[in-house]
N, C-alpha and C positions, 0 to 999 in steps of 0.2 A: 310805425303805426301803433297807436295806443288803443288797447282793448279795455273797455270798461267792464266792471263787475256785472252790470245788467246785460251786456252783450254775451258774456260767458254763460250766464244763466239761461238766456234764450237759446243759445247754441246747445246746451245740455238738454233742455226740454225738447228741442226739435229733434235731436239725434236719439233720444230715448235712453241715454246713458244713465246708470244708477239702478237702484233696486225699487221695485214696486212694493206696496204694502203687503200684498199676498206673498211675494217671495220672502220678505222678512218674516212673516208669520210662519211659513213653512220651515225656514231655517231655525227659528226659535223652537218649534215643535220637535224637529229632529234632534237638536241639541238637548232639549229637555228629556227626551226619551233616552238618549245616551247617558246623561247624568243620573237619571233614575236607575238605570241598569247598573252602572258602576257603584252607586251608593248601596243598592240592594246586595250586590256581590260582596262589598266590604262588610256589611252588617252580618251576612251569612257566614263569612270567614271568621269574624269575631266570635260568633256563637259556637261554631265548630271548634275553635281553639279552646274556649271555656269548657265545652263538653269533654274534649280530649284531656285537658288538664285535670278535670274532676275524676275522670275514669282512671287516669294514671295514679292519682292520689289514692283512690279506692283500691286499685290493684296492688300498689306497693304496701298499703296498710294490711291488706288481706294476706299477702305473702309473708310479711313480717310476723303476723299473728300465727299463721300456719307453721312457720319455722319454729316459733316459740313452742307451740303445742307439740309439734313433732319432736322437738328437742327435750321434752320432759322425759325423765327416766321412766322406763316401763316398770321397773321394780327395784327395790333395794336402795332407794335414795335415803340419805340420812339428814337432808336439810328441810324436810317437810314438803317438798315439791312432788312427791311421788303420788300424785292424785290419781293417775291412771290405774296404778296397781290396786288402789283402794275402792275402785268402782265395782259394784256387784254386777251380776248379769242384768242386762237391759237398763242399767243405771245411767243417768246422764249428768254431766257436770257442764254448766253453761255460765256465761257471763258477758259483760259488755267491755268495750275498749274504745278509747278516744281516737278520732281521726281529725287532726287539725286541718283546717282549710275547707272542710265540707260542712254544709248546713244540714241539720237533721231533717229527716223527711217530715212532711206535713202531719202524718199520723203518729209521730214519735210521742210516746207517753211519758218519758222520764223528764222532759223539759230541759235537759242539759244542752247547752249550745255546741258542745263538741262530741258528745257520745253518738257515734253513728255506726259503730261496729258491734257485732254480736258473734259469739262462737258457742259451739256445743261439742262435747266429746261424749260419745255413747258407746258403752261396751256391748258387743254383740253376744247374745245368748246363743248357745249351740255351736259356736266356733270351736275349733280344736283347742282344748284346755282353756276356753274362754279368753284367749289372748289376742283378740282382734277388736280394735276400737275404730269407730267412724268419727271423723273430724269434719265439722262444717264451720266455715268462716264466712260471714255475710257482712257487707257494708251497704247500708241504705242511706241515701241522702236526697235532699231536695235539689232537683236539676235546675238548669238555667231558667226554664219557664215555670218553675214551681212544682212540677210533677215529681213523684218519687222515682229514683233511679236505684238499681240494685246490682251489685257485683258479688258473686258467691263462688267460693272454692270448696270442693269436697275432696277429702282424702281419707286414708286409712293408716293405722299404725298397728304393728304387731311386735311381739318380742323378737321377731326376726328382722325387723326393718320397717321402713315407712314407704308409703306410696301416696302421691296426690295428683290431682288433675285439676287444671284450671279451665274454665269455660273458654 
């Protein structure tokens, strides 16, 4: 027995096999919602990865600068780096440093494409023998969405040793 194409079409129409237009539209809607969810999750993970990378760069730069400042001799240096010993009571020494890989914050005034770091060393008045200094290291940069991000470390140094604390 030979079955023609038209006979097969009639059989399909009579039995109701296949998908209706409504079923196809529902399937496309479900698939679209799933794809949108997956794409949103991927975009969010990319943004979180960028924020994590920027924070790690800021943290590493801050720690390096803090170690440099803590490592300066307190007194008696012969190479001219004895800045801490030359500070008077309540005097402050401050400066900038570069952090490669971070964009300066929107309110950055120096216009440099790499200067994102700032530090200050302040000698405390009234400490025993005036031998205690506060050290602050701050990195400020433009985050992924353009807003300013800040990472700051605060520490102390005395002629008896150093101590610092990261947030």
